[in-house]
C-alpha positions as CSV (number, residue, x, y, z in Angstrom):
1,M,0.0,0.0,0.0
2,R,1.4,3.4,-0.9
3,P,2.1,5.8,2.0
4,S,-0.4,8.3,0.7
5,S,-3.2,5.7,0.6
6,R,-2.4,4.5,4.0
7,A,-2.5,8.1,5.4
8,T,-5.7,8.7,3.6
9,S,-7.4,5.6,5.0
10,I,-6.3,6.2,8.5
11,G,-7.4,9.8,8.3
12,A,-10.8,8.7,6.9
13,G,-11.3,6.4,9.9
14,L,-10.3,9.1,12.3
15,V,-12.6,11.7,10.6
16,G,-15.4,9.2,10.7
17,A,-15.3,9.0,14.4
18,L,-14.9,12.7,14.8
19,V,-17.9,13.4,12.6
20,F,-20.1,12.0,15.3
21,V,-18.4,14.0,18.0
22,E,-18.8,17.3,16.1
23,F,-22.4,16.4,15.2
24,V,-23.2,16.3,18.9
25,S,-21.2,19.5,19.4
26,G,-23.4,21.1,16.8
27,F,-26.5,19.6,18.4
28,L,-25.6,21.2,21.7
29,Q,-25.2,24.6,20.0
30,G,-28.5,24.3,18.1
31,Y,-30.7,22.6,20.5
32,Y,-31.0,25.2,23.3
33,T,-31.5,28.3,21.1
34,P,-35.2,27.7,20.2
35,L,-35.8,26.9,23.8
36,A,-34.4,30.2,25.1
37,S,-37.8,31.7,25.9
38,D,-39.2,28.5,27.3
39,I,-36.2,28.3,29.7
40,A,-36.7,31.9,30.7
41,R,-40.4,31.3,31.5
42,H,-39.4,28.1,33.4
43,L,-37.0,30.1,35.5
44,S,-39.2,33.2,35.7
45,I,-36.6,35.5,34.3
46,N,-36.5,38.1,31.5
47,D,-35.4,37.1,28.0
48,A,-32.4,39.4,28.3
49,D,-31.2,37.3,31.3
50,V,-30.7,34.2,29.1
51,N,-27.7,35.9,27.6
52,W,-25.9,35.5,31.0
53,F,-26.1,31.7,30.6
54,E,-24.3,32.1,27.3
55,A,-21.8,34.6,28.7
56,A,-20.9,32.3,31.6
57,Q,-20.4,29.4,29.2
58,L,-18.3,31.4,26.8
59,L,-16.2,32.8,29.6
60,L,-15.4,29.3,31.0
61,S,-14.6,28.2,27.4
62,A,-12.2,31.1,27.0
63,L,-10.5,30.1,30.2
64,C,-10.2,26.3,29.7
65,V,-9.6,26.0,25.9
66,P,-6.0,27.4,26.0
67,A,-5.1,25.2,29.0
68,L,-6.7,22.0,27.6
69,S,-5.3,22.7,24.1
70,K,-1.8,22.9,25.6
71,L,-2.4,19.8,27.6
72,G,-3.5,18.1,24.4
73,D,-0.1,18.9,22.8
74,L,1.7,17.7,26.0
75,V,-0.1,14.5,27.1
76,G,-2.3,13.5,24.2
77,H,-5.1,15.0,22.2
78,Q,-7.3,11.9,22.6
79,R,-6.9,11.8,26.3
80,V,-7.9,15.4,26.8
81,L,-10.7,15.1,24.3
82,W,-12.2,12.1,26.3
83,W,-12.0,13.9,29.7
84,S,-13.6,17.0,28.3
85,A,-16.4,14.9,26.9
86,V,-17.0,13.3,30.3
87,L,-17.3,16.7,32.0
88,T,-19.6,17.9,29.2
89,A,-21.9,14.9,29.7
90,V,-22.1,15.5,33.5
91,A,-22.9,19.2,33.0
92,T,-25.5,18.4,30.3
93,W,-27.3,16.0,32.7
94,G,-27.1,18.7,35.3
95,I,-28.9,21.2,33.0
96,A,-31.6,18.7,32.4
97,F,-32.5,18.4,36.2
98,S,-31.7,21.9,37.4
99,S,-34.6,24.2,38.5
100,S,-33.1,27.5,39.5
101,F,-31.2,30.3,37.8
102,E,-28.0,29.7,39.8
103,T,-27.8,26.0,39.1
104,Y,-28.5,26.6,35.4
105,L,-25.7,29.1,35.4
106,V,-23.2,26.7,36.9
107,F,-24.0,23.7,34.7
108,W,-24.4,25.8,31.6
109,A,-20.9,27.3,32.2
110,L,-19.4,23.8,32.8
111,Q,-20.9,22.6,29.6
112,G,-18.7,25.1,27.7
113,V,-15.8,22.7,28.0
114,F,-17.0,21.1,24.7
115,T,-15.7,24.0,22.8
116,V,-12.2,22.5,23.0
117,W,-13.3,19.5,21.0
118,L,-12.8,21.1,17.6
119,P,-9.2,22.4,18.1
120,L,-8.2,19.0,19.5
121,E,-9.8,17.3,16.5
122,V,-8.0,19.6,14.1
123,A,-4.8,18.8,15.8
124,L,-5.5,15.0,15.6
125,I,-6.2,15.4,11.9
126,Y,-3.2,17.6,11.2
127,R,-0.9,15.0,12.9
128,R,-2.4,12.2,10.9
129,S,-1.8,14.1,7.7
130,L,2.0,14.1,8.3
131,G,3.7,12.9,5.1
132,L,1.1,14.0,2.7
133,A,2.3,16.4,0.0
134,D,-0.8,18.6,0.3
135,R,-0.9,18.6,4.1
136,A,-2.5,22.0,4.5
137,A,-5.2,21.3,1.9
138,A,-5.9,17.9,3.4
139,T,-6.4,19.5,6.8
140,R,-8.7,22.1,5.3
141,K,-10.7,19.4,3.6
142,A,-11.0,17.2,6.7
143,T,-11.8,20.2,8.9
144,G,-14.5,21.1,6.4
145,V,-16.1,17.7,6.8
146,I,-16.2,17.7,10.6
147,V,-17.4,21.3,10.6
148,A,-20.1,20.3,8.2
149,A,-21.1,17.6,10.7
150,L,-21.1,20.3,13.4
151,Q,-23.5,22.4,11.3
152,A,-25.7,19.3,10.5
153,G,-25.9,18.6,14.2
154,A,-26.9,22.2,14.9
155,I,-29.7,21.9,12.3
156,A,-30.8,18.6,13.8
157,G,-30.6,20.2,17.3
158,A,-32.7,23.2,16.3
159,L,-35.4,21.1,14.6
160,S,-35.4,18.4,17.3
161,A,-35.8,21.0,20.0
162,G,-39.0,22.3,18.4
163,A,-40.4,18.8,17.9
164,T,-39.5,17.6,21.4
165,S,-40.9,20.6,23.2
166,A,-44.2,20.2,21.3
167,A,-44.4,16.5,22.1
168,F,-43.4,16.6,25.8
169,E,-44.5,18.9,28.6
170,P,-41.9,18.5,31.3
171,I,-38.9,20.5,30.3
172,W,-36.5,18.0,31.9
173,I,-37.5,15.4,29.3
174,V,-36.8,17.9,26.5
175,L,-33.4,18.8,28.0
176,A,-32.4,15.1,28.6
177,V,-32.0,14.6,24.8
178,P,-28.6,16.3,24.5
179,A,-27.5,14.7,27.7
180,I,-28.0,11.2,26.2
181,L,-26.0,12.2,23.1
182,T,-23.1,13.6,25.1
183,T,-22.9,10.3,26.9
184,G,-22.6,8.6,23.5
185,V,-19.7,10.9,22.7
186,V,-17.8,9.7,25.7
187,L,-18.1,6.1,24.4
188,V,-17.2,6.9,20.8
189,I,-14.0,8.7,21.8
190,H,-13.0,5.9,24.1
191,L,-13.6,3.2,21.5
192,A,-12.9,4.8,18.1
193,V,-10.2,7.4,18.6
194,D,-6.7,5.9,19.3
195,R,-4.4,7.2,21.9
196,E,-1.3,7.4,19.8
197,H,0.6,10.6,20.5
198,V,4.0,12.0,20.0
199,V,5.1,13.5,23.3
200,Q,5.9,17.2,23.1
201,V,8.5,18.8,25.4
202,G,7.0,21.6,27.6
203,T,4.9,22.5,30.6
204,L,1.6,24.2,31.3
205,D,2.0,27.9,31.9
206,G,0.2,28.2,35.2
207,R,1.1,31.8,35.9
208,G,0.1,33.0,32.5
209,L,-3.2,31.1,32.8
210,A,-3.9,32.6,36.2
211,I,-3.2,36.2,34.9
212,I,-5.4,35.9,31.8
213,S,-8.1,34.2,33.8
214,A,-8.2,37.1,36.3
215,S,-8.3,39.5,33.4
216,L,-11.2,37.8,31.7
217,V,-13.2,37.4,35.0
218,L,-12.7,41.0,35.9
219,V,-13.8,42.3,32.5
220,T,-16.9,40.1,32.1
221,G,-17.7,40.6,35.8
222,G,-17.6,44.3,35.3
223,L,-20.0,43.9,32.4
224,S,-22.3,41.9,34.6
225,L,-22.2,44.6,37.2
226,V,-23.5,47.1,34.7
227,R,-26.6,45.0,34.6
228,T,-27.0,44.9,38.4
229,E,-25.5,48.3,39.5
230,G,-26.3,50.4,36.5
231,V,-24.1,52.5,34.1
232,G,-23.6,55.3,36.6
233,S,-21.9,53.1,39.2
234,P,-18.1,53.3,39.2
235,W,-17.5,49.7,40.2
236,P,-18.2,48.1,36.8
237,W,-15.8,50.4,35.1
238,L,-13.1,49.9,37.8
239,A,-13.4,46.1,37.4
240,M,-13.1,46.3,33.6
241,A,-10.2,48.8,33.8
242,V,-8.2,46.5,36.2
243,G,-9.0,43.5,34.0
244,A,-7.7,45.3,30.9
245,A,-4.6,46.5,32.8
246,L,-3.7,42.9,33.7
247,L,-3.0,42.2,30.0
248,V,0.2,44.2,30.3
249,P,1.9,41.9,32.9
250,F,0.4,38.9,31.0
251,G,2.1,40.0,27.8
252,R,5.4,40.6,29.6
253,W,5.3,37.2,31.3
254,E,4.4,35.4,28.1
255,L,7.4,37.0,26.3
256,R,9.8,35.9,29.1
257,S,8.3,32.4,29.6
258,P,10.3,29.6,28.0
259,D,7.0,27.7,27.3
260,P,4.2,30.3,27.2
261,L,0.5,29.7,27.3
262,V,0.1,32.1,24.3
263,D,3.2,32.3,22.2
264,L,3.1,36.0,21.4
265,R,6.1,35.7,19.1
266,V,4.1,33.3,16.9
267,M,1.1,35.6,17.2
268,R,3.2,38.5,15.7
269,Q,3.5,36.6,12.4
270,P,1.6,38.4,9.6
271,S,-0.2,35.2,8.8
272,M,-1.4,34.6,12.4
273,W,-2.4,37.8,14.2
274,P,-5.1,38.9,11.6
275,V,-6.6,35.3,11.9
276,Q,-6.8,35.5,15.7
277,L,-8.3,39.0,15.7
278,T,-10.8,37.9,13.1
279,A,-11.8,35.0,15.3
280,L,-12.2,37.5,18.2
281,L,-14.5,39.7,16.1
282,F,-16.3,36.7,14.5
283,G,-17.3,35.4,18.0
284,V,-19.4,38.5,18.5
285,S,-21.9,37.4,15.8
286,V,-21.6,33.6,15.7
287,L,-21.8,33.2,19.4
288,G,-23.2,36.3,20.9
289,A,-26.1,37.0,18.6
290,Q,-27.9,33.6,18.5
291,V,-29.9,33.9,21.7
292,P,-31.1,37.4,20.7
293,L,-32.2,36.0,17.3
294,S,-34.3,33.4,19.0
295,T,-35.9,35.7,21.6
296,F,-36.7,38.4,18.9
297,A,-38.4,35.8,16.8
298,Q,-40.5,34.6,19.7
299,T,-41.6,38.1,20.8
300,D,-45.3,38.8,20.1
301,P,-45.6,41.8,17.6
302,D,-49.2,42.4,18.6
303,E,-48.3,42.9,22.2
304,H,-44.9,44.7,21.9
305,G,-44.9,46.1,18.3
306,Y,-41.9,44.1,17.1
307,G,-40.9,40.5,16.8
308,L,-42.2,37.6,14.7
309,G,-44.6,36.0,17.1
310,L,-43.2,32.4,16.9
311,D,-42.9,29.8,19.6
312,S,-40.2,27.2,20.3
313,S,-41.6,24.8,17.8
314,T,-42.2,27.3,14.9
315,V,-38.9,29.2,15.5
316,A,-36.9,26.0,14.9
317,P,-37.2,26.1,11.1
318,L,-35.9,29.7,11.1
319,I,-32.9,28.7,13.3
320,G,-32.5,25.6,11.1
321,A,-32.3,27.7,7.9
322,Y,-29.6,29.8,9.4
323,V,-27.6,26.7,10.5
324,L,-28.1,25.1,7.2
325,S,-26.5,28.1,5.5
326,L,-23.6,27.6,7.9
327,L,-23.3,24.0,6.7
328,V,-23.2,25.1,3.1
329,G,-20.6,27.7,3.8
330,A,-18.4,25.2,5.6
331,L,-18.7,22.7,2.8
332,V,-18.0,25.1,-0.1
333,F,-15.1,26.9,1.6
334,A,-12.4,24.2,0.8
335,R,-13.5,24.0,-2.9
336,V,-13.7,27.7,-3.3
337,S,-10.3,28.2,-1.7
338,Q,-8.8,25.9,-4.4
339,R,-9.8,28.4,-7.0
340,F,-9.3,31.6,-5.1
341,S,-6.7,32.1,-2.3
342,P,-7.8,31.2,1.2
343,R,-7.2,34.8,2.3
344,N,-9.6,36.1,-0.3
345,C,-12.2,33.6,0.8
346,L,-11.9,34.7,4.4
347,I,-12.4,38.3,3.4
348,G,-15.4,37.4,1.3
349,A,-16.9,35.4,4.2
350,T,-16.6,38.4,6.6
351,G,-18.3,40.6,3.9
352,L,-21.3,38.2,3.8
353,I,-21.6,38.5,7.6
354,A,-21.5,42.3,7.5
355,V,-24.2,42.4,4.8
356,G,-26.5,39.9,6.5
357,Y,-26.6,41.5,9.9
358,G,-26.6,45.0,8.4
359,A,-29.7,44.2,6.4
360,L,-31.5,43.0,9.5
361,V,-31.6,46.7,10.7
362,V,-34.1,47.5,8.0
363,A,-35.5,44.0,7.1
364,H,-36.7,42.5,10.3
365,G,-40.5,42.8,10.0
366,T,-41.3,39.4,8.3
367,I,-40.2,35.8,8.6
368,P,-38.9,35.6,5.0
369,S,-36.8,38.8,5.3
370,V,-35.3,37.8,8.6
371,A,-34.5,34.3,7.2
372,A,-32.9,35.8,4.0
373,C,-30.7,38.0,6.1
374,M,-29.6,35.2,8.4
375,V,-28.9,32.9,5.4
376,V,-26.5,35.4,4.0
377,A,-24.7,35.9,7.3
378,G,-24.7,32.1,7.8
379,L,-22.9,31.4,4.6
380,G,-20.1,33.6,5.6
381,S,-20.1,32.3,9.2
382,G,-19.9,28.7,8.1
383,A,-16.9,29.4,5.9
384,L,-15.1,31.1,8.8
385,V,-15.9,28.3,11.2
386,A,-14.1,25.9,8.9
387,A,-11.4,28.2,7.7
388,L,-10.0,29.8,10.9
389,P,-8.8,26.7,12.7
390,A,-7.3,25.3,9.5
391,A,-5.6,28.6,8.7
392,A,-4.1,28.8,12.3
393,A,-2.9,25.2,12.0
394,A,-1.2,25.9,8.7
395,A,0.5,29.0,10.1
396,A,1.6,27.4,13.4
397,P,5.0,25.8,14.1
398,E,5.2,22.0,14.2
399,G,4.0,20.6,17.6
400,R,1.9,23.7,18.4
401,T,-1.1,23.1,16.2
402,A,-3.5,22.4,19.0
403,V,-2.4,25.6,20.8
404,A,-2.8,27.6,17.6
405,T,-6.2,26.2,16.6
406,G,-7.3,26.3,20.2
407,L,-6.4,30.0,20.3
408,T,-8.9,30.7,17.5
409,N,-11.6,29.1,19.6
410,T,-10.4,31.0,22.7
411,T,-10.4,34.4,20.9
412,K,-13.8,33.5,19.3
413,T,-15.3,32.6,22.7
414,I,-13.9,35.7,24.3
415,G,-15.5,37.8,21.6
416,G,-18.8,35.9,22.1
417,A,-18.6,36.2,25.9
418,F,-18.1,40.0,25.8
419,A,-20.8,40.3,23.2
420,S,-23.2,38.3,25.3
421,C,-22.6,40.5,28.3
422,V,-22.9,43.7,26.2
423,F,-26.0,42.4,24.4
424,G,-27.6,41.4,27.7
425,V,-27.1,44.9,29.0
426,A,-28.3,46.5,25.8
427,L,-31.4,44.3,25.5
428,A,-32.4,45.0,29.2
429,Q,-32.0,48.8,28.7
430,G,-35.3,50.4,27.8
431,A,-37.3,47.1,28.2
432,T,-40.9,48.0,29.2
433,H,-42.1,44.5,29.8
434,A,-41.3,41.9,32.4
435,T,-40.3,39.3,29.8
436,A,-39.5,40.9,26.4
437,A,-36.2,42.7,25.7
438,S,-36.1,46.2,24.1
439,M,-36.2,46.9,20.4
440,S,-33.3,49.3,20.7
441,G,-31.2,46.5,22.1
442,Y,-31.9,44.3,19.1
443,Y,-30.8,47.2,16.8
444,T,-27.6,47.3,18.9
445,V,-27.0,43.6,18.4
446,W,-27.3,43.8,14.6
447,V,-25.3,47.0,14.1
448,V,-22.4,45.6,16.3
449,C,-22.3,42.3,14.5
450,S,-22.2,44.0,11.1
451,A,-19.5,46.5,12.2
452,T,-17.2,43.9,13.7
453,A,-17.4,41.9,10.5
454,V,-16.3,44.9,8.5
455,V,-13.4,45.5,10.8
456,A,-12.4,41.8,10.4
457,A,-12.4,42.1,6.6
458,V,-10.1,45.1,6.8
459,L,-7.7,43.2,9.2
460,L,-7.5,40.2,6.8
461,T,-6.2,42.4,4.0
462,F,-2.9,42.5,6.0
463,V,-2.5,38.7,5.6
464,P,0.1,37.8,2.9
465,R,-1.6,36.9,-0.3
466,L,-0.6,33.2,-0.5
467,A,-0.9,32.5,3.3
468,F,-2.4,29.1,4.3
469,A,-1.9,27.7,0.8
470,D,0.2,24.7,0.0
471,P,3.5,25.5,-1.6
472,V,3.5,25.1,-5.4
473,P,6.1,22.6,-6.4
474,L,8.8,23.9,-8.6
475,E,8.9,22.5,-12.2
476,E,11.8,20.2,-12.8
477,V,14.4,21.9,-14.9
478,A,15.5,19.9,-18.0
479,P,19.2,19.2,-18.0
């Protein structure tokens, strides 16, 4: 058997196992969104308060992904993938049987560990592609496949949530469905993903992790204090200022550390820093705007003057159409990037996001118009979900692929966490009803999502033209 065939067959077996893992990951991301208003009513909280579940989960994700990605490089990607799946399953079962805002918040945050799955999987795929002539292209193709499974799972999750909530009355039965699937992920990783690993020399940067954790907790905590203390209180701004100031000693320590948590020297490469900043800005829309989309669609226009008047079962097709467009975007990215440069595809994807969310500002009055806007944004979002980890892996040094790809997830979740906090405050401001968020808050969400996509497109123009592409072999010179 030729080496390339062997590598391809092994990769196909690995990707086949990871397809199920990412399908469940997508299911988790799609299942809860149509249920946002139902969960709010179950807990007797305002629609805007559901954003704090998302913010807590994204914050924990931002804290744990760098550490777990580094541990994956050090002790084995499969081992860390399995333990993260175990914790996710425990948290998902906890969500199913929780009955208060506080317990929901704790278990929802712990469930965020599943965001490390994708960077660990990309690292597994990249390691398996060693020896292939077109290693970067093979990684992009395989990443596109598992991301397509993620988006398919999100579609299935959105549609299943509507059907399950219509069929069963107790909400714990509805929430037990993803818990069963996450238990299946634990078994699949244990049985179908081998533990082979090339040990990397290094240690976990505990001091760097502690400083960046304190920074993120202070900034997001300050944003949460805006909700409880108000804009006029000095304490939220003091907490955010201290959190931002901690980035200075963090940067100095990382530059001195022999094995840093975030290798800032690698980050300074022209093919890396625009990708990571794009992931940060991308998280604002792909992670921070989903709950507001669901709650807006489920707001009664007859009572409040805005919204689409859907419920958890009828909003599922709208969410499903958006996620389907993410699936299409993820699938076509690898093919389109073969004809155009990966950099140009990234710029085009951010442009689609900017157009989709910008159009929502004026076209949010009917279901078809909202669906059309979200499909446009979803096409660009799906391409970025597939492209950013693969681009980071191609630009990273050998043996640091999980850290680089994990960093795209970290920056993305940081962007989403901050956006969820800001959107939660914006949606609560001006709300005149005990349950519905304010229309001015929804305008803020859409404008911010569009603007951050425009900024990302500008940043990507600084990437070298042929970055992330496989090197073109030189033609043999005739003697």
